[in-house]
C-alpha positions in Angstrom: 26.9 115.4 77.8 29.7 112.9 78.3 32.3 114.9 76.5 35.5 116.1 78.1 36.6 119.6 77.9 39.9 120.5 76.5 41.4 121.5 79.8 40.5 118.1 81.3 42.3 116.1 78.5 45.4 118.2 78.8 45.6 117.5 82.6 45.3 113.8 82.1 47.9 113.5 79.4 50.7 115.4 81.2 53.5 112.9 82.0 54.4 112.6 85.6 57.9 111.8 86.8 58.0 108.4 88.6 58.6 108.8 92.3 61.8 107.3 93.6 61.2 104.1 95.5 62.1 104.4 99.2 65.1 102.2 100.0 66.2 101.9 96.3 69.8 101.6 95.3 69.9 105.1 93.6 71.4 103.8 90.4 70.1 101.9 87.3 70.4 98.2 87.2 73.3 97.1 84.9 72.4 95.3 81.8 72.8 91.5 81.7 75.7 91.8 79.3 77.6 94.3 81.6 76.9 92.2 84.7 78.2 89.0 83.1 81.3 90.7 81.7 82.1 92.1 85.2 81.6 88.6 86.7 83.8 86.9 84.1 86.6 89.4 84.6 86.5 88.8 88.3 86.6 85.0 87.9 89.2 85.0 85.1 91.8 82.5 86.0 95.4 82.5 84.8 96.0 80.1 81.9 99.3 78.6 83.1 101.6 78.5 86.1 103.7 81.4 84.8 100.7 83.7 84.7 99.5 82.5 88.1 102.9 83.2 89.7 103.1 86.6 88.0 99.6 87.4 89.2 100.4 86.2 92.8 103.7 88.3 92.8 101.9 91.4 91.7 99.2 90.9 94.3 101.8 90.4 97.1 103.7 93.5 95.9 100.6 95.6 96.0 99.7 94.3 99.5 103.3 94.9 100.7 103.2 98.5 99.3 100.0 99.2 101.2 101.4 97.8 104.4 104.6 99.9 104.1 102.4 103.0 103.6 100.3 102.0 106.6 103.4 101.6 108.8 104.3 105.2 107.9 100.9 106.7 108.2 99.3 104.5 110.9 96.3 103.5 108.6 94.8 100.6 110.6 93.3 98.9 107.6 96.6 97.7 106.1 98.7 97.3 109.2 100.1 93.8 110.1 97.8 91.8 112.3 100.1 92.3 115.3 99.7 96.1 115.1 95.9 96.3 114.3 93.2 97.6 116.6 92.5 100.5 118.9 94.2 98.8 121.9 97.5 98.4 120.0 97.2 101.9 118.7 96.8 103.2 122.3 99.7 101.1 123.5 101.9 102.6 120.7 100.9 106.1 121.6 101.4 105.4 125.3 105.0 104.1 124.6 105.8 106.9 122.2 104.7 109.7 124.5 107.1 108.8 127.3 110.9 108.7 127.9 112.2 105.3 128.6 115.4 103.7 129.9 115.0 100.7 127.6 115.1 102.9 124.5 118.6 104.0 125.3 119.8 100.8 126.9 121.5 99.3 123.8 123.6 102.4 122.9 124.6 102.9 126.6 125.6 99.3 127.1 127.5 99.3 123.8 129.5 102.4 124.9 130.2 101.0 128.4 131.4 97.7 126.9 133.6 99.5 124.4 135.2 101.6 127.1 135.8 98.5 129.1 137.5 96.7 126.2 139.6 99.6 125.0 140.8 101.0 128.4 140.9 97.9 130.6 144.6 97.3 130.1 145.5 100.9 131.1 143.1 101.0 134.1 142.9 97.9 136.1 139.9 99.1 138.1 137.8 99.7 134.9 136.4 96.2 134.4 134.9 96.2 137.9 133.3 99.6 137.1 132.0 98.2 133.8 130.4 95.3 135.6 128.7 97.6 138.2 127.4 99.9 135.4 126.0 96.8 133.6 124.2 95.7 136.7 122.8 99.2 137.4 121.6 99.4 133.8 119.9 96.0 134.0 118.1 97.0 137.3 117.0 100.3 135.7 115.6 98.4 132.6 113.7 96.0 134.9 112.3 98.9 136.9 111.3 100.7 133.7 109.7 97.5 132.4 107.6 97.1 135.5 106.5 100.8 135.5 105.6 100.7 131.8 103.6 97.5 131.8 101.7 98.3 135.0 100.8 101.8 133.9 99.8 100.6 130.4 97.6 97.8 131.6 95.8 100.1 134.0 95.2 102.7 131.3 94.0 100.1 128.8 91.6 98.6 131.4 90.2 102.1 132.0 89.9 103.2 128.4 88.9 99.9 126.8 87.1 97.9 129.5 85.5 95.4 127.0 88.6 94.9 124.8 91.1 92.1 125.2 94.5 93.3 126.4 96.3 90.0 126.0 100.0 90.4 125.2 99.8 94.2 125.4 102.7 94.5 128.0 105.1 92.5 125.8 104.0 94.5 122.7 104.8 97.8 124.5 108.2 96.5 125.9 109.2 95.3 122.4 108.4 98.7 121.0 110.2 100.5 123.8 113.4 98.6 123.1 113.6 100.2 119.6 114.9 103.7 119.3 112.1 106.2 118.5 113.1 107.1 115.0 113.3 103.4 113.9 109.9 102.3 115.3 107.3 101.0 113.0 104.5 101.9 112.8 105.9 105.5 113.0 105.1 107.4 116.2 102.0 109.5 115.9 102.4 111.5 119.2 105.1 113.8 120.5 107.0 113.1 123.7 105.0 114.2 126.7 101.7 114.3 124.7 98.9 112.4 126.3 97.7 109.5 124.2 94.2 109.8 122.9 
């Protein structure tokens, strides 16, 4: 009367797979020994000053290598603090996409001054011309500076209305004064390309 049939007992003894817990971590909990070993390895201190300085030098070397790679690739995680952030990235792209008088100012002024020094004895009118060219170049630089900072500030205010744009004009001018091939972080846009 109270006996179970064979089919009922086989149904009850079949092992069922445990259902995964919602929100679980998806991996087994490490054993206590493994967890303590990992914690001790992380907290291991150098035994003397020599080991501490060697550890510090190695850490600085690794950080510097990451920063150098970031300056070439534009990886925002490892860039110096002055170059980090979407606003600075946009400013770099804005500068790199345009032609600028300031970019060529140093070579042009160097050539003008060399011409003035070398040929001033032969041509008495040349020093006056050199001074006029210097003045024209300075006015062109000032005009370019004004156009660059005004346009960049308007573009940043439009694209990043909630971000701080403090110091962005000077950052852009400083980058513009370098020749394109020597700029760091490396330019990521071609000339004439609209910055993203």
